[in-house]
N, C-alpha and C positions, 0 to 999 in steps of 0.2 A: 646440718647436724643438729640433732635434738639432744635434750638434757640427758636422756638415757644412753646416749652414745659417747659421752665425755670419756676421755682416757681415765682409767682407774689408777689408784695409788699403786706405785711400784712399776707402772708401765711408762716407758720413755716414749713420749708422743713423737710421731713423725712430723716432718715439715708439712705434709698434706693435712694431717689431723689438726695441727696448729692453725694453718691457713683457713681450714673449714670452720673452726671454732671462731676465729676472728671475724670471718665473713658472716657467720650466723648471728653473732652478737650485734655487729654493726647494722645488719639489715633489719633488725627488729624495729628500728626507728627510721630507716632510710625512706625518705619520701621525695628524693630528688627527681625521679622520672615521672613527669606529668606535663600537662600543657602542650605547647607546640614543640615538636621535635622534628626538625628538618632531616630528611634522608639525604646525606651529603654526597654530591657527585665527586668523582675522583679525577683530577686533572692529569692528563697524560701528554707526553711528547708525541710528535708525529711518528715516532718509532715504537710507541706503546709503553714507554717507561713512565712510571708514576712520578709526578713532580711534587715532591714532599713539601717544598717551601710554599708553593702556591696553595697546596692542600691545607697546611696549617694556618696560613693567612686567612683563607676563606672560613675555616672553622672559627677563628677569632672574630671575624666579621659577623658571623651568624649569632654568636653569643652577644656581641656588642649591640646588635639590632634587636635583641630580646628573646632569642631562642631559649627555651627552658632546658633543652638537652639536644643531643645530636645522635643520629644513627649513622654509623660508619660502615663502609664496605657492605652495603646491602644491594638491592636491585638497582637503585639509582646510582650507586657507586660502581656499577658494572663488575661486581665482585666475581661473578661466575666466568667473566672473561679475563680475570687476573689470575696469575699463577699463585700457588700456595705461598711461595717465597715473597712475591710482591705484596700479598695481603699481610704476611708476617712483618714485612718492612714497614707498612703503614701502622700496624699495631705498635711496633717498637718506636717509631717516630713520635706517635702520640704519647706513649708512656714516658718518653724522655722530655716531652714538652711541658710548658707551664699551664696547659689547658686542664680543666677540671674533669678528670676521668670518671668521677662519681656521677656525672651527668651524661655519660656516653654509653650506648649499647653498640656492640660490634657484631656485624654479621659474620657467622662462622660456619654456616651450613655448607656442605659439600657432598657430592655424590660418593666420594671415597671416604670411608669411615676414618681411615688414618689421617686424612687431611682435616676432617672436621675435628678430630681429637687434638691434633697439633695446634690448630687455630684456637680452640676453646682453652687449651692449656695456657697458651700465651695470654689470652684475655684474662684468665683467672690470676695468673702470676703478676700481671701488670696492675691489677686492682680496678678494672673498669666496673661500671655498674652492672653489666651483664652481657650475655651473648644472645643475639637474635638468630635463631636456628631454623633455617630452611630444611625440610626433611630431604632425605636422599631422593633425587628427582629423576633418575633414569628408568629404573625398573618400576613398572606400573602395578597398581593394585596390591601393594604389600599388605601383609596382615598387621593388625594392631600389635601383635606380639613381636613381629619383625621390627616395627618402628620403636617399640619399647627397648629392644636390644640395641638399636642405634643410639638412643639417648643414654642407655646404661653404659655403653662404651665411652661416650663423652664424659659422663660424670665420674667414671672410675678413674680417669686421668686428671680431672679438674674438680676435685671435691670443694664444695663451698661456692661453686659458680652459680650465679643466678641465671636462669634460662627464660627467654621470651620466645614462645613458639611463633613461627612465621607462617601464617595461613595465606597462601597464594596459589590456589589450586589451578588457576589458568596457566601458570608456568610450571609449577612443581608436579601437577597431576595428582596431588594428595591433599585431601581436606582434613583439617583437624576437627573431626566430629566431636560432639559433646561426649560420646563414649570414649573416644581416644584421649581427649583432654582429661577426662576423669581417671582413666588408666594411668596416665603419666603423672598427674597430680598425686595420686595415691601411692604410686610406686617410688617416688623420689623425694619424699621427706622434706617438702618445702622448697625444693630447688626450682620448681616451675613457678615463676613469679608473674607471668603475664603472657599476652598474645597480641601480635600485630596482625590485623586483618586487612589484606589487600584484595579481598574478593569483591568488594563493592556492595556486599549484601549487608545492609545495616541491621536487618532483622536477625541475621546470624550473629553479628557482633553483639547485639543487645542480648541475645539468648545466652551467649558465653558469659557476658558480664553478669547477668542475673543468676545463672547456674553456678558460677564460681566467683562469689563476691570478693574473695581475697585476691583474685588475679587482677592485674592492671591490663585493661583492654584498650588498644590503640587502633581505631580505624585509620585507614590511609588517607581519608579525605578530611581536610580542614573544616569542611562544612559542619562537622559535629562539635566544634569547639564550644559553642554556647551550651549545648547539651552536656559536654564534658565539664564545663564550669559548674553546672548544677549537680554533678556527680554521676551522670549516666555512664561516662567513660573516664579513663585516666587522662586522655588527651588525644592527640593525633600525631602519628609519624607520617609525614607527608613529603613527597618529592617536590611538589610545586611550592611548598613553603619557602624553599630557597629563594624564590622570587618575590615573596610577599611576607617575609618573616615579621616585619614590623606590624603589618596589618593583623596577622594571625596572633601575635603577642597581645595586641590591644584588645582583640576579641576575647581571648581567654582571661587576660588580666582584668580588664575593665568592663567586659560585657558589651563591647562596641559592635553593635550589629551592622553598622554601615561599613566599618573596616572589614568585617567578615564577608560581607557581600562583595567587596572589591576583591578580596582574596579568592573567593569562590569563582568569580568571573575570570580571574587569571587562570585558575585551574581548568576551567571549561575550555578556555582558549588553547592552552598548552596541550590538552588531551585530544585535540583535533588531529594530531600527528604523532610521530614517534617521540615518546616522552623525554628520554634522556638527551638525544641530540637537540631537541628544542630548548630544554632547560639550559644546556651548556651553551647554546647559541646566545641566549639572552644574557647569561653571566659574562660571556666573552664580550658582547657588545657594551654592557654596562661598565666593564673594567677596561675596555679598549685593549684587550689582551687576546690575540688570536689563539694562543695555546689552549685557552679554555674551550674552544670550539672543537678540539680534537676528541674523537671517540674511538673505542675499540671495536673491531669486527665482532658481531655482524652489523653493528651500526655504521652509518656513514653520516658525516656532518652535513648540515644544511648548506646550500649554496648561498653566496653572499647576499643576493637580492632578497631571498626568502628570510634569511636571518635578520636583515635590517628591517624588513616589514614587520616581522614578529616582535622585535624589540620595541618598535614604535607602538604597536598595539598593547603590549604588556605594560609599558610605562604610562600609556594613556589611562589604563585601568587602575594601576596600583602605584604609580610614581616609581621611585627608585628605592622604596623602603625594603 
């Protein structure tokens, strides 16, 4: 909400208008989202039910180990394999917890507009730092105008919500081109706050950061953390940082190149196979907790021998940080 949209004298402000104004004022100085932000996996039972207790405990662990923020229910969190109600339950549990919601962005993208709207509304109501929005990913080659309508539908029900665009064309089939980003930034009055890039194309990420200096750009690889420390990016939202969060924090906080090298080597090792099952296998091994190895279809968990070998390799590279 901008100054020229404030409620006028004699007008009784709606709850949405008040919430938007509060969010607009608070975000003027909000700098919580930066540095290393692990993309948190979601623990599930062997029947596919989210284990909220384990999830909250792991979020606390990541903060205790130095995470600057957390990304919840994204790709690593298997969000597109969770139902809308399951995702809403995770949001509600975090909202009721003692964890710092101003340092969390929540994945709310969905193919169905109504689902994306419901998730975004819950994130806005709970006071999270923002929503990480994957574009609608089933229909291919939508027009920029069609994508603008998607974001318009979200923001009409969640005024004041900060949105972080999620660029992952390998999975979504849609690239947030500079033209599309410019359209959205200009259309939504400061609501577009940043972009997470999971394309692996650092030239693209750098172009977005240069073209839109007010946006916080987060590549998905922790390899950029020293560049981010110098101001090239806001930080990194990384799946593999769950396994090397202490190393990543040391790199961003202290400029520790050796720590970053260890973290990058962990990433390279994990990337040799299916990312989410391998990350969960290492967490399961470190915690001696078999529940953490569970995955949702279409993923399958690693067999025991493979998981044990992977854990040994990861801990040899990064220890248990």
